MDTraj code that builds the backbone (N, CA, C; nanometers):
import mdtraj as md
import numpy as np

residues = "ASP THR PRO HIS PHE GLY PRO HIS ARG GLU MET ILE GLU THR MET PRO LYS PRO LEU PRO THR ILE GLY TYR LEU ARG ARG LEU LEU SER TYR ASP PRO VAL THR GLY ILE LEU THR TRP LEU ALA ARG ALA PRO LYS MET PHE ALA GLY ALA THR GLU LYS ASN ARG ARG SER SER CYS ALA ARG TRP ASN LYS ARG TYR ALA GLY THR VAL ALA GLY ALA LEU GLN ALA ASP GLY TYR ARG GLN VAL LYS ILE HIS ASN ARG SER MET LEU ALA HIS ARG LEU ALA TRP ALA ILE HIS HIS GLY GLU TRP PRO GLU CYS VAL ARG HIS ILE ASP GLU ASP LEU LEU ASN ASN ARG ILE LEU ASN LEU ARG SER THR SER ARG LYS ILE CYS GLN ARG ASN GLN ARG ARG HIS SER THR ASN THR SER GLY ARG THR GLY VAL SER TRP ALA LYS ALA ARG ALA ILE CYS VAL ALA GLN ILE LYS ILE GLY ALA LYS THR HIS TYR LEU GLY SER PHE SER GLU PHE ASP ASP ALA VAL ALA ALA ARG ILE GLU ALA GLU LYS ARG HIS ASN PHE THR GLY ARG GLN".split()
xyz = np.array([
    [1.0410, 1.4124, 18.4883],
    [1.0899, 1.5196, 18.5560],
    [1.2188, 1.5640, 18.5147],
    [1.2817, 1.6897, 18.5572],
    [1.3764, 1.7570, 18.5219],
    [1.5124, 1.6905, 18.5511],
    [1.6246, 1.7064, 18.4379],
    [1.7566, 1.6430, 18.4932],
    [1.8176, 1.7354, 18.5856],
    [1.9003, 1.7153, 18.6447],
    [1.9703, 1.7952, 18.7650],
    [2.1239, 1.8121, 18.7326],
    [2.1567, 1.9332, 18.6786],
    [2.2891, 1.9685, 18.6520],
    [2.3507, 1.9908, 18.8042],
    [2.4587, 1.9441, 18.8449],
    [2.4885, 1.9715, 18.9795],
    [2.5339, 2.1192, 19.0111],
    [2.4864, 2.1467, 19.1190],
    [2.4953, 2.2877, 19.1522],
    [2.6239, 2.3171, 19.1904],
    [2.6840, 2.4543, 19.1846],
    [2.8067, 2.4881, 19.2117],
    [2.8330, 2.4747, 19.3595],
    [2.9649, 2.4503, 19.3887],
    [3.0017, 2.3645, 19.5191],
    [2.9311, 2.4797, 19.6225],
    [2.9392, 2.6158, 19.6040],
    [2.8687, 2.7155, 19.6978],
    [2.7446, 2.6541, 19.7376],
    [2.6840, 2.6288, 19.6449],
    [2.5420, 2.5802, 19.6720],
    [2.5191, 2.4714, 19.7425],
    [2.5955, 2.3640, 19.7130],
    [2.5999, 2.2438, 19.7877],
    [2.6335, 2.2732, 19.9548],
    [2.7279, 2.3634, 19.9861],
    [2.7708, 2.3610, 20.0846],
    [2.6631, 2.4669, 20.1839],
    [2.5603, 2.5412, 20.1081],
    [2.4568, 2.6105, 20.1704],
    [2.3420, 2.5361, 20.1992],
    [2.3293, 2.4278, 20.1391],
    [2.2104, 2.3256, 20.1482],
    [2.2194, 2.2463, 20.2586],
    [2.1547, 2.2792, 20.3712],
    [2.1644, 2.1955, 20.4723],
    [2.0932, 2.0601, 20.4503],
    [2.1677, 1.9444, 20.5384],
    [2.0758, 1.8055, 20.5291],
    [1.9725, 1.8116, 20.6234],
    [1.8478, 1.7358, 20.6292],
    [1.8287, 1.6713, 20.5056],
    [1.7415, 1.7904, 20.4066],
    [1.7133, 1.8842, 20.4588],
    [1.6139, 1.9729, 20.3789],
    [1.6771, 2.1040, 20.3448],
    [1.6472, 2.1543, 20.1971],
    [1.7162, 2.2748, 20.1706],
    [1.6592, 2.3938, 20.2412],
    [1.7276, 2.4984, 20.2597],
    [1.6917, 2.6169, 20.3047],
    [1.5758, 2.7042, 20.2282],
    [1.4910, 2.7748, 20.2971],
    [1.3516, 2.8132, 20.2418],
    [1.4267, 2.9095, 20.1288],
    [1.5340, 3.0043, 20.1750],
    [1.5972, 3.0767, 20.0762],
    [1.6477, 3.0187, 19.9507],
    [1.6970, 2.8999, 19.9677],
    [1.7445, 2.8273, 19.8666],
    [1.6245, 2.7742, 19.7662],
    [1.5281, 2.7330, 19.8235],
    [1.4090, 2.6932, 19.7502],
    [1.3486, 2.8221, 19.6700],
    [1.3680, 2.9396, 19.7351],
    [1.3106, 3.0435, 19.6622],
    [1.3802, 3.0882, 19.5421],
    [1.5090, 3.0636, 19.5431],
    [1.5962, 3.0704, 19.4195],
    [1.5665, 2.9769, 19.3156],
    [1.5192, 2.8601, 19.3635],
    [1.4787, 2.7686, 19.2388],
    [1.3487, 2.7651, 19.1908],
    [1.2280, 2.7974, 19.2810],
    [1.0930, 2.8040, 19.2309],
    [1.0240, 2.9320, 19.2844],
    [0.9239, 2.9362, 19.2040],
    [0.8249, 3.0402, 19.2211],
    [0.6777, 2.9621, 19.2753],
    [0.6382, 3.0489, 19.3570],
    [0.4943, 2.9658, 19.3848],
    [0.3897, 3.0546, 19.3954],
    [0.2885, 3.0322, 19.3119],
    [0.1629, 3.1268, 19.3240],
    [0.0597, 3.0653, 19.4041],
    [0.0340, 3.1358, 19.5288],
    [-0.0712, 3.0914, 19.6327],
    [-0.2003, 3.0960, 19.5654],
    [-0.2413, 3.1666, 19.4904],
    [-0.3777, 3.1572, 19.4221],
    [-0.4256, 3.0597, 19.3349],
    [-0.3018, 2.9911, 19.2598],
    [-0.3160, 2.8935, 19.1759],
    [-0.2641, 2.7581, 19.2310],
    [-0.2024, 2.7832, 19.3106],
    [-0.1156, 2.6456, 19.3994],
    [-0.0067, 2.5843, 19.2941],
    [0.0380, 2.6853, 19.1984],
    [0.1411, 2.6202, 19.0860],
    [0.2664, 2.6457, 19.1277],
    [0.3667, 2.5666, 19.1029],
    [0.5004, 2.5877, 19.1354],
    [0.5632, 2.5799, 18.9962],
    [0.6550, 2.7049, 18.9697],
    [0.7164, 2.7041, 18.8329],
    [0.8859, 2.7234, 18.8727],
    [0.9427, 2.6586, 18.7743],
    [1.1182, 2.6698, 18.7890],
    [1.1363, 2.8080, 18.7574],
    [1.2380, 2.8683, 18.8304],
    [1.2951, 2.9967, 18.8181],
    [1.4061, 2.9773, 18.7175],
    [1.4521, 3.1004, 18.6468],
    [1.5890, 3.0778, 18.5416],
    [1.6889, 3.0754, 18.6761],
    [1.7963, 3.0135, 18.6197],
    [1.9034, 2.9792, 18.7062],
    [2.0516, 3.0596, 18.6667],
    [2.1054, 3.0852, 18.7532],
    [2.2412, 3.1577, 18.7223],
    [2.3530, 3.0491, 18.6910],
    [2.4390, 3.0924, 18.6063],
    [2.5579, 2.9852, 18.5909],
    [2.6299, 2.9309, 18.7017],
    [2.6357, 3.0075, 18.8274],
    [2.6959, 2.9556, 18.9291],
    [2.6415, 2.8551, 18.9962],
    [2.5054, 2.8188, 18.9647],
    [2.4429, 2.7008, 19.0432],
    [2.4623, 2.5712, 18.9484],
    [2.5422, 2.5682, 18.8419],
    [2.5977, 2.4591, 18.7648],
    [2.7302, 2.4186, 18.7720],
    [2.7505, 2.2848, 18.7752],
    [2.8922, 2.2410, 18.7641],
    [2.9732, 2.2500, 18.6488],
    [3.0872, 2.2685, 18.6443],
    [3.1568, 2.2863, 18.5126],
    [3.3061, 2.3202, 18.5393],
    [3.4183, 2.2643, 18.4700],
    [3.5363, 2.3033, 18.4812],
    [3.5750, 2.4429, 18.4640],
    [3.4767, 2.5156, 18.3610],
    [3.5138, 2.6601, 18.3287],
    [3.3925, 2.7240, 18.3219],
    [3.3892, 2.8687, 18.3285],
    [3.2786, 2.9490, 18.3110],
    [3.1840, 2.9264, 18.1886],
    [3.2771, 2.8970, 18.0912],
    [3.2032, 2.8802, 17.9745],
    [3.0920, 2.7298, 17.9723],
    [3.1509, 2.6406, 18.0278],
    [3.0748, 2.4896, 18.0361],
    [2.9604, 2.5458, 18.1384],
    [2.9915, 2.6064, 18.2433],
    [2.8644, 2.6483, 18.3314],
    [2.7571, 2.7420, 18.2590],
    [2.8078, 2.8303, 18.1925],
    [2.7025, 2.9015, 18.1142],
    [2.6018, 2.8391, 18.0122],
    [2.7171, 2.7387, 17.9482],
    [2.6318, 2.6558, 17.8468],
    [2.5256, 2.5598, 17.9053],
    [2.5611, 2.4987, 18.0245],
    [2.4583, 2.4168, 18.0866],
    [2.3485, 2.4895, 18.1718],
    [2.3709, 2.6264, 18.2065],
    [2.2734, 2.7310, 18.2519],
    [2.1830, 2.7607, 18.1308],
    [2.2220, 2.7821, 18.0376],
    [2.1570, 2.8447, 17.9095],
    [2.0520, 2.7045, 17.8714],
    [2.1082, 2.5952, 17.8667],
    [2.0193, 2.4784, 17.8146],
    [1.9218, 2.4365, 17.9133],
    [1.9599, 2.4490, 18.0453],
    [1.8687, 2.4118, 18.1567],
    [1.7468, 2.5376, 18.1519],
    [1.7950, 2.6618, 18.1522],
    [1.6846, 2.7847, 18.1350],
    [1.6098, 2.7769, 18.0219],
    [1.6593, 2.7278, 17.9015],
    [1.5717, 2.7162, 17.7675],
    [1.4595, 2.6227, 17.8014],
    [1.4973, 2.5041, 17.8434],
    [1.4104, 2.4072, 17.8487],
    [1.2980, 2.4245, 17.9780],
    [1.3548, 2.4557, 18.1058],
    [1.2700, 2.4398, 18.2005],
    [1.2408, 2.5746, 18.2743],
    [1.2948, 2.6792, 18.2576],
    [1.2579, 2.8069, 18.3170],
    [1.1161, 2.8613, 18.2743],
    [1.0372, 2.8734, 18.3659],
    [0.8960, 2.9206, 18.3653],
    [0.7959, 2.8116, 18.3319],
    [0.8596, 2.6868, 18.3518],
    [0.7630, 2.5737, 18.3249],
    [0.7107, 2.5223, 18.4836],
    [0.6179, 2.4399, 18.4621],
    [0.5432, 2.3881, 18.5861],
    [0.6451, 2.2953, 18.6499],
    [0.6623, 2.2967, 18.7627],
    [0.7683, 2.1931, 18.8408],
    [0.7107, 2.0767, 18.8666],
    [0.7802, 1.9645, 18.8569],
    [0.7306, 1.8331, 18.9031],
    [0.6643, 1.7541, 18.7995],
    [0.6000, 1.6417, 18.8765],
    [0.5228, 1.5416, 18.7778],
    [0.4243, 1.4855, 18.8845],
    [0.3260, 1.4331, 18.8085],
    [0.2036, 1.3501, 18.9062],
    [0.2795, 1.2242, 18.9178],
    [0.2399, 1.1638, 19.0423],
    [0.2998, 1.0340, 19.0773],
    [0.1628, 0.9460, 19.0602],
    [0.1781, 0.8170, 19.0937],
    [0.0922, 0.7184, 19.0661],
    [-0.0046, 0.7266, 19.2109],
    [0.0485, 0.7840, 19.3253],
    [-0.0241, 0.8069, 19.4373],
    [-0.1347, 0.9223, 19.4670],
    [-0.1114, 1.0040, 19.3269],
    [-0.2145, 1.1258, 19.3240],
    [-0.1371, 1.2627, 19.3461],
    [-0.0314, 1.2544, 19.4122],
    [0.0631, 1.3768, 19.4631],
    [0.1495, 1.4244, 19.3505],
    [0.1784, 1.5480, 19.3426],
    [0.2667, 1.6023, 19.2476],
    [0.4042, 1.6041, 19.3272],
    [0.5197, 1.5568, 19.2595],
    [0.6522, 1.5415, 19.3231],
    [0.7540, 1.6498, 19.2697],
    [0.8287, 1.6967, 19.3015],
    [0.9305, 1.7739, 19.2580],
    [1.0673, 1.7325, 19.2835],
    [1.1565, 1.7239, 19.1987],
    [1.3071, 1.6733, 19.2392],
    [1.3970, 1.7860, 19.2354],
    [1.4610, 1.7975, 19.3807],
    [1.5552, 1.9087, 19.3844],
    [1.6980, 1.8149, 19.4104],
    [1.7720, 1.8352, 19.3174],
    [1.9100, 1.7635, 19.3249],
    [1.8771, 1.6072, 19.3569],
    [1.8087, 1.5565, 19.2834],
    [1.7696, 1.4136, 19.2872],
    [1.6925, 1.3859, 19.4193],
    [1.6506, 1.4567, 19.4815],
    [1.5513, 1.4266, 19.5971],
    [1.4211, 1.4541, 19.5889],
    [1.3484, 1.3472, 19.5957],
    [1.1830, 1.3961, 19.5611],
    [1.1042, 1.4570, 19.6728],
    [1.0261, 1.5548, 19.6330],
    [0.9781, 1.6436, 19.7534],
    [0.8328, 1.6504, 19.7116],
    [0.7428, 1.6456, 19.8030],
    [0.6096, 1.6900, 19.7586],
    [0.5713, 1.8097, 19.7305],
    [0.4960, 1.8653, 19.6564],
    [0.4851, 1.9894, 19.5855],
    [0.4277, 2.0688, 19.6904],
    [0.3123, 2.0174, 19.7675],
    [0.2339, 2.0812, 19.8696],
    [0.3291, 2.1253, 19.9909],
    [0.4230, 2.0496, 20.0186],
    [0.5153, 2.0893, 20.1272],
    [0.6110, 2.1848, 20.0676],
    [0.6424, 2.1819, 19.9457],
    [0.7425, 2.2882, 19.9143],
    [0.6361, 2.4147, 19.8981],
    [0.5260, 2.4040, 19.8568],
    [0.4425, 2.5291, 19.8640],
    [0.4291, 2.5936, 20.0123],
    [0.4026, 2.5305, 20.0930],
    [0.3934, 2.5634, 20.2329],
    [0.5279, 2.6122, 20.2536],
    [0.6455, 2.5571, 20.2518],
    [0.7634, 2.6085, 20.2891],
    [0.8037, 2.7389, 20.2405],
    [0.7845, 2.7627, 20.1081],
    [0.7989, 2.8756, 20.0175],
    [0.7100, 2.9888, 20.0653],
    [0.5855, 2.9534, 20.0735],
    [0.4878, 3.0946, 20.1117],
    [0.4994, 3.1217, 20.2832],
    [0.5050, 3.0287, 20.3574],
    [0.5151, 3.0503, 20.5078],
    [0.6704, 3.0766, 20.5692],
    [0.7788, 3.0292, 20.4581],
    [0.9298, 3.0650, 20.5220],
    [0.9406, 2.9593, 20.6124],
    [0.8795, 2.8472, 20.6260],
    [0.9272, 2.7404, 20.7359],
    [0.8738, 2.6191, 20.6800],
    [0.9619, 2.5015, 20.7147],
    [0.9063, 2.3713, 20.6898],
    [0.8065, 2.3166, 20.7796],
    [0.7072, 2.2720, 20.7282],
    [0.5832, 2.2072, 20.8226],
    [0.6093, 2.0793, 20.8488],
    [0.5792, 2.0440, 20.9439],
    [0.5907, 1.9048, 21.0049],
    [0.4850, 1.8061, 20.9126],
    [0.3823, 1.8454, 20.8638],
    [0.2955, 1.7623, 20.8042],
    [0.1970, 1.8809, 20.7471],
    [0.1438, 1.8548, 20.5984],
    [0.0722, 1.9517, 20.5440],
    [-0.0614, 1.8695, 20.4883],
    [-0.1793, 1.8840, 20.5135],
    [-0.3104, 1.8360, 20.4690],
    [-0.3878, 1.9273, 20.3531],
    [-0.4400, 1.8638, 20.2659],
    [-0.5213, 1.9269, 20.1674],
    [-0.6608, 1.9301, 20.2404],
    [-0.7290, 2.0341, 20.2424],
    [-0.8339, 2.0587, 20.3341],
    [-0.9643, 2.0064, 20.2426],
    [-0.9618, 2.0064, 20.1129],
    [-1.0438, 1.9664, 20.0302],
    [-1.0500, 1.8176, 19.9890],
    [-0.9348, 1.7428, 20.0263],
    [-0.8766, 1.6129, 19.9988],
    [-0.8368, 1.6145, 19.8336],
    [-0.8421, 1.7215, 19.7705],
    [-0.7838, 1.7209, 19.6313],
    [-0.6316, 1.7440, 19.6141],
    [-0.5480, 1.6482, 19.6037],
    [-0.4378, 1.6133, 19.6351],
    [-0.3493, 1.7139, 19.5317],
    [-0.4268, 1.7563, 19.4177],
    [-0.3502, 1.8446, 19.3271],
    [-0.3898, 1.9964, 19.3575],
    [-0.4865, 2.0147, 19.4362],
    [-0.4980, 2.1697, 19.4917],
    [-0.4199, 2.2040, 19.5726],
    [-0.3051, 2.2772, 19.5388],
    [-0.2085, 2.3114, 19.6165],
    [-0.2157, 2.4642, 19.6542],
    [-0.3441, 2.5324, 19.6357],
    [-0.3565, 2.6843, 19.6788],
    [-0.3279, 2.6938, 19.8131],
    [-0.2717, 2.7792, 19.8697],
    [-0.2311, 2.7914, 19.9836],
    [-0.3722, 2.7851, 20.0661],
    [-0.4737, 2.8481, 20.0420],
    [-0.5913, 2.8418, 20.1114],
    [-0.6352, 2.6932, 20.1492],
    [-0.6036, 2.6155, 20.0659],
    [-0.6314, 2.4630, 20.0660],
    [-0.5463, 2.3687, 20.1528],
    [-0.4298, 2.4404, 20.2050],
    [-0.3369, 2.3829, 20.2885],
    [-0.3285, 2.3971, 20.4340],
    [-0.3118, 2.2816, 20.4968],
    [-0.3066, 2.3196, 20.6469],
    [-0.2199, 2.2369, 20.7128],
    [-0.1374, 2.3286, 20.7877],
    [-0.0126, 2.2563, 20.8368],
    [-0.0628, 2.1825, 20.9897],
    [-0.0175, 2.0553, 21.0006],
    [-0.0702, 1.9733, 21.1157],
    [0.0417, 1.8959, 21.1616],
    [0.0200, 1.8391, 21.2704],
    [0.1073, 1.7369, 21.3367],
    [0.1183, 1.5928, 21.2450],
    [0.2319, 1.5486, 21.2708],
    [0.2440, 1.3966, 21.1947],
    [0.1220, 1.3036, 21.2469],
    [0.1061, 1.3268, 21.3724],
    [0.0159, 1.2369, 21.4251],
    [-0.1255, 1.2399, 21.3757],
    [-0.1569, 1.3777, 21.3472],
    [-0.2961, 1.3955, 21.2701],
    [-0.2889, 1.3615, 21.1592],
    [-0.1638, 1.3780, 21.0669],
    [-0.1678, 1.3398, 20.9150],
    [-0.1835, 1.1892, 20.9224],
    [-0.1244, 1.1048, 21.0134],
    [-0.1710, 0.9658, 21.0161],
    [-0.2985, 0.9406, 21.0316],
    [-0.3690, 0.9989, 21.1094],
    [-0.5131, 0.9698, 21.1252],
    [-0.5875, 1.0024, 20.9986],
    [-0.5585, 1.0867, 20.9381],
    [-0.6222, 1.1418, 20.8273],
    [-0.5913, 1.0685, 20.6657],
    [-0.4918, 0.9594, 20.6863],
    [-0.4508, 0.9152, 20.5593],
    [-0.5618, 0.8469, 20.4687],
    [-0.5470, 0.8374, 20.3495],
    [-0.6133, 0.7553, 20.2532],
    [-0.6001, 0.6090, 20.2748],
    [-0.6904, 0.5410, 20.2329],
    [-0.6676, 0.3895, 20.2335],
    [-0.5171, 0.3833, 20.1316],
    [-0.4491, 0.2766, 20.1724],
    [-0.3248, 0.2523, 20.0923],
    [-0.3761, 0.1787, 19.9490],
    [-0.2863, 0.1927, 19.8652],
    [-0.3196, 0.1251, 19.7485],
    [-0.3094, -0.0199, 19.7430],
    [-0.2297, -0.0584, 19.8450],
    [-0.2082, -0.2058, 19.8781],
    [-0.3055, -0.2812, 19.9697],
    [-0.4000, -0.2244, 20.0112],
    [-0.5070, -0.2625, 20.0836],
    [-0.6099, -0.3216, 19.9966],
    [-0.6394, -0.4643, 20.0150],
    [-0.7256, -0.5448, 19.9266],
    [-0.8716, -0.5739, 19.9887],
    [-0.8833, -0.5490, 20.1200],
    [-1.0193, -0.5410, 20.1723],
    [-1.0960, -0.4391, 20.1455],
    [-1.0511, -0.3184, 20.1075],
    [-1.1369, -0.2044, 20.1003],
    [-1.1821, -0.1292, 20.2015],
    [-1.1090, -0.1539, 20.3111],
    [-1.1184, -0.0972, 20.4393],
    [-0.9691, -0.0824, 20.5153],
    [-0.9478, 0.0381, 20.5539],
    [-0.8226, 0.0742, 20.6091],
    [-0.8285, -0.0097, 20.7637],
    [-0.7153, -0.0715, 20.7762],
    [-0.7202, -0.1408, 20.9155],
    [-0.7987, -0.2715, 20.9452],
    [-0.8350, -0.3311, 20.8127],
    [-0.8926, -0.4647, 20.8124],
    [-0.8377, -0.5435, 20.7078],
    [-0.7805, -0.6438, 20.7275],
    [-0.7259, -0.7335, 20.6347],
    [-0.7742, -0.8905, 20.6548],
    [-0.7657, -0.9523, 20.5560],
    [-0.8061, -1.1063, 20.5443],
    [-0.6716, -1.2006, 20.5743],
    [-0.6989, -1.2688, 20.6866],
    [-0.6029, -1.3806, 20.7152],
    [-0.6450, -1.4966, 20.6593],
    [-0.5935, -1.5110, 20.5480],
    [-0.6296, -1.6448, 20.4594],
    [-0.5949, -1.7783, 20.5129],
    [-0.4782, -1.7955, 20.5928],
    [-0.4531, -1.9212, 20.6485],
    [-0.5542, -1.9653, 20.7496],
    [-0.6012, -1.8620, 20.8253],
    [-0.7029, -1.8826, 20.9464],
    [-0.8390, -1.8646, 20.8968],
    [-0.8472, -1.8033, 20.7493],
    [-0.9972, -1.7729, 20.7179],
    [-1.0652, -1.6750, 20.7815],
    [-0.9970, -1.5679, 20.8576],
    [-1.0685, -1.4858, 20.9504],
    [-1.0271, -1.3249, 20.9076],
    [-1.1119, -1.2347, 20.9336],
    [-1.0696, -1.0976, 20.9167],
    [-1.0146, -1.0485, 21.0610],
    [-0.8969, -0.9524, 21.0390],
    [-0.8247, -0.9076, 21.1405],
    [-0.8378, -0.7552, 21.1437],
    [-0.8685, -0.6944, 21.2527],
    [-0.8986, -0.5454, 21.2557],
    [-0.7907, -0.4924, 21.3308],
    [-0.7206, -0.3945, 21.3035],
    [-0.5907, -0.3410, 21.3768],
    [-0.6102, -0.1796, 21.3635],
    [-0.5554, -0.0990, 21.4519],
    [-0.5305, 0.0555, 21.4096],
    [-0.4020, 0.0913, 21.4684],
    [-0.3413, 0.1855, 21.4064],
    [-0.2087, 0.2282, 21.4510],
    [-0.2124, 0.3700, 21.4904],
    [-0.1689, 0.3673, 21.6267],
    [-0.1540, 0.4938, 21.6984],
    [0.0039, 0.5366, 21.7190],
    [0.0129, 0.6447, 21.6554],
    [0.1721, 0.6705, 21.6463],
    [0.2530, 0.5782, 21.5679],
    [0.3568, 0.5096, 21.6401],
    [0.4289, 0.4101, 21.5987],
    [0.3956, 0.2791, 21.6367],
    [0.2783, 0.2683, 21.7126],
    [0.2404, 0.1412, 21.7577],
    [0.1304, 0.0844, 21.6983],
    [0.1073, -0.0309, 21.6406],
    [-0.0193, -0.0899, 21.6138],
    [-0.1005, -0.1866, 21.7058],
    [-0.2298, -0.1407, 21.7185],
    [-0.3135, -0.2055, 21.8100],
    [-0.4014, -0.3174, 21.7566],
    [-0.3905, -0.4509, 21.7979],
    [-0.4794, -0.5518, 21.7563],
    [-0.6054, -0.5423, 21.8204],
    [-0.7321, -0.5297, 21.7250],
    [-0.8715, -0.5022, 21.7701],
    [-0.9354, -0.6291, 21.7690],
    [-0.8909, -0.7487, 21.7066],
    [-0.9625, -0.8642, 21.7205],
    [-0.9760, -0.9294, 21.5779],
    [-1.0152, -1.0492, 21.6097],
    [-1.0299, -1.1481, 21.4787],
    [-1.1816, -1.1650, 21.4731],
    [-1.2391, -1.1628, 21.3520],
    [-1.3739, -1.1970, 21.3181],
    [-1.3876, -1.2772, 21.2031],
    [-1.5190, -1.3571, 21.2284],
    [-1.5449, -1.4447, 21.0990],
    [-1.6190, -1.3642, 20.9988],
    [-1.6679, -1.2458, 21.0226],
    [-1.7410, -1.1469, 20.9463],
    [-1.6810, -1.0174, 20.9047],
    [-1.6727, -0.9901, 20.7861],
    [-1.5918, -0.8679, 20.7571],
    [-1.6598, -0.7315, 20.7990],
    [-1.8047, -0.7422, 20.8279],
    [-1.8693, -0.6346, 20.8758],
    [-1.8291, -0.6042, 20.9911],
    [-1.7985, -0.7084, 21.0846],
    [-1.7777, -0.7232, 21.2375],
    [-1.6517, -0.6614, 21.2503],
    [-1.5508, -0.6823, 21.1750],
    [-1.4181, -0.6266, 21.1713],
    [-1.4227, -0.4596, 21.1496],
    [-1.4853, -0.4488, 21.0589],
    [-1.5114, -0.3121, 21.0077],
    [-1.5774, -0.2138, 21.1162],
    [-1.6611, -0.2749, 21.1928],
    [-1.7580, -0.2228, 21.2946],
    [-1.6381, -0.1922, 21.4191],
    [-1.5306, -0.2959, 21.4535],
    [-1.4375, -0.2801, 21.5345],
    [-1.3241, -0.1673, 21.5186],
    [-1.3014, -0.1550, 21.3669],
    [-1.2242, -0.0506, 21.3284],
    [-1.2836, 0.0862, 21.3431],
    [-1.4087, 0.0914, 21.3257],
    [-1.4759, 0.2286, 21.3363],
    [-1.4802, 0.2605, 21.4718],
    [-1.4985, 0.1879, 21.5576],
    [-1.5322, 0.2156, 21.7076],
    [-1.3832, 0.2625, 21.7455],
    [-1.2835, 0.1906, 21.7178],
    [-1.1543, 0.2603, 21.7466],
    [-1.1020, 0.3891, 21.6965],
    [-1.1646, 0.4156, 21.5717],
    [-1.1386, 0.5337, 21.4988],
    [-1.2043, 0.6385, 21.5862],
    [-1.3260, 0.6148, 21.6474],
    [-1.3927, 0.7189, 21.7205],
    [-1.3074, 0.7418, 21.8369],
    [-1.2911, 0.6421, 21.9140],
    [-1.2022, 0.6814, 22.0359],
    [-1.0969, 0.7390, 22.0185],
    [-0.9895, 0.7264, 21.9172],
    [-0.8840, 0.7841, 21.8989],
    [-0.9104, 0.9121, 21.8110],
    [-1.0209, 0.9519, 21.7777],
    [-1.0445, 1.0841, 21.7078],
    [-1.0026, 1.0849, 21.5631],
    [-1.0164, 0.9456, 21.4793],
    [-0.9764, 0.9547, 21.3228],
    [-1.0946, 1.0193, 21.2669],
    [-1.0723, 1.0380, 21.1237],
    [-1.1585, 1.0772, 21.0555],
    [-1.2717, 0.9803, 21.0086],
    [-1.2148, 0.8676, 21.0193],
    [-1.3160, 0.7548, 20.9673],
    [-1.3116, 0.7263, 20.8298],
    [-1.2000, 0.7692, 20.7489],
    [-1.2139, 0.7424, 20.6086],
    [-1.1935, 0.6021, 20.5729],
    [-1.2330, 0.5586, 20.4759],
    [-1.2407, 0.4100, 20.4264],
    [-1.1163, 0.3987, 20.3384],
])
top = md.Topology()
chain = top.add_chain()
for i, resn in enumerate(residues, 1):
    res = top.add_residue(resn, chain, resSeq=i)
    for name in ("N", "CA", "C"):
        top.add_atom(name, md.element.get_by_symbol(name[0]), res)
traj = md.Trajectory(xyz[None], top)
């Protein structure tokens, strides 16, 4: 990903914590809603740190030569594209939504489940609760089924489901298929998508 020359103090003061303003994002990035691609915009010297105007202009020229007009961010192991803004990693699809709609979403889903398809027609703003219910199976899951794990010490399968911040125990089973059935039933009761 790109290196980050420090912004001018004026920029730091206009960046609220924890998220940058939409206006600030629009000075850094261009978003094409048809292709879903974010590209770096050319920056002004005042956006760079430096003791003198000459230093700021030099840093600005180097940055613009290398990055202006290039696709922003990098593909991560989890399948998402992330963009670093002042050493903070941000998901490209959230940035796309914010820049296009002018507001930060609570959560954004890819309608077709293609994590790199950031076209605006493929993005849907939703609540964090709904996003949790539609999560893919975590890479650390070794059973092959979300919400089902193997308790080695007891030689049983354990089924559970997380609703909001609370994890609910669904039972212990000697057979994997029984644990999966318990999880599926709980998903139906709580309107999950039933992804594996």
